[in-house]
N, C-alpha and C positions, 0 to 999 in steps of 0.2 A: 085402103090401108086397114089391115086387121090388127087390133091391139089385143094381145092375149096375156093371161097370167103365166109367168114363167114356170112356176111350180106345178100348177094344175093343168095348164094347157087350155083352160076355159077361155073362150072368146069374151072379152070385156066390152068391146065395141068395134064397129066398122066405121071408118071415116071416108066419106065421099068428098073428093076434092072438087073445088069450084070448076076447074077445067080438066076433066078426066083424061083428055088426050095428051096433056103435058106430063111427062114423067117426073117423079121425085128424084132430085139429084143427090140429096143427103137428108138425113134426119137425126135429131139428137134431143134428148131430154135436157132441161135446164138443170143446173147444179142442185136445186132444191127439189126437183121432181114435180114442181107445180105446173110445168108447161112442157109441151112437145113442140119443137121447132122443125118445120119441114121446108126444105129448100127446093125451089124450082129454078129454071134458068133465068127468070126475070123478076122473081120475088121470093120472099119467104113468108110463111104463114105460121102464126103461133096459136096453138090450141091449149086451152086450160084443161088440165088432166082431171079435174074434179067432175067435169060434165062433158068434156070433149067439144066444147063450143069454141069457135074462132074468136080470139080476143084481140088479135092484131094481124094486119096484113101490110107488109112493107114492100113497095115496088122498088126495084133496083134500077140504077141509072143505065145499065146495059143488060143485054140478054145472053150472057155467057157464063153465068155463075156455075161452078162445078162442085164446090163443097164449102162447108163452114166449120169453124172451130170455136169452142168457148174458151175464153182465157182461163188460166189455171184457177183464178179466184172466182170465176163465174160472172165477173162484172161487164165483160165485153164479148161480143160476137164478131168474129172475123169471117167475112164472106170472101172466098177465093174465086176470082174470075181469071180469065186468061191474061189480062194485062193490068188488073187493079185489085188491090186488097181494100175492102171496105170495112171499117171498124164502127160497130153500132153499140150503143149503151144497151146492156142486156135487160135493164129494167124498163126503160122508156122506149127502146128501139129506135132512138134518134141516131142519125148518122153523125159520128163524132169526127172522123177523119178518113182520108183515103191515101193510099200509097201506090204509086205507079211502078211498073216493072222497069228496071234499068235497061234491060235488053233481053228479049226472049219472052217466054210464056211461063207464068206461075203454074206450079203443080200442087203445092201444099204450103202450109204455114205452121209454125210452132211458136207458142208464147212462153216467155220465161215465168218462173214462179213469182219472182219479185215484181213483174210488170215492167221492168226496165228495158227489156229487149224483146224483139221478135226475130225470127229467122224465116226468110222466104225461100222455099225450094223452087227450083226452075226445072223445066222439062229438059234442058241441056245438061243437067247434072250438077249445076252450081247451086250454092246456097249463099244468100246474102244476109248478113247479120246487121240488124238495124236498131238504132236507139229509138225506143217507142215514143218518147216525149217529143223529141225534135224531128223525128222521121229522117234522120241522117244516116247514111250508110256507114257502118263501122268497118266492115270487111266483106270481101267476096271469097268464099271458100271453094276451092276447086279440087277435084280428085275423083268424083264419081263419073262414070261413063254413060249412065242411064238416068232417066227422070227421077227426081227426088220424090219418094213416096211418103216418108214419115220423118218428122223432126221432133225431138224431145230434149228439153233442158234437164240436166241432171246435176247432182252434187252441189246443191244451192246455187244453181245457174253458172257454175264454173266450167261445166263440161256440156258440150252439145253433141247429141247423137243424131246422125242422119242415115237414112237407108234409101236404097234406090230400087228401081224395078228389076234389077238383076239379082237382088238379094244381098248386095254388099252393104255392110254396116260400117260406118266410120265414126270415130270419136274425135272431137276437136276441143282445144283449149279456148275458152271464150275470151280470155284476156290477151293471149299471144297470137291467137288465130291459127295456131299450128295444129296439124293433125297429130293426134296422140296414138292412133293405131287403127287397124282394120279388124 
């Protein structure tokens, strides 16, 4: 992995991964910029950006991780695998909770600004709205025909935006669970 200065293009460092044959599935800087998180199918590795040294390596309970997201406030890391969402504390990297797919395969996840909800996107085009504290399903939103690619909470968590692999964007009312428009 090559880290370069965006403005100058100057290479800052090159990171050699512990297992070069395993591809990186996703990467993301922490909210503070103090660390770089790199996701592999079976683990994530956290690098300190001041010296690019590994400061944490977290093994995952399964080997099908595909992406991860930071919660809006930066306090949690959500690892998305095919059948499970894993929630980690972003400071200690301890596993806090997990959430299993109701039916089908996860494709993405979005977290609300307030931290009250998350929405899980599925490869069949459905989106599941979930209470983040109790992990109970609030609603399953149907309307897309392709895999959900992106989920964003808007308007102080009152509106949910979902987009799919065909480029269709839908808006949903979080309270009534009704579609507001395409």
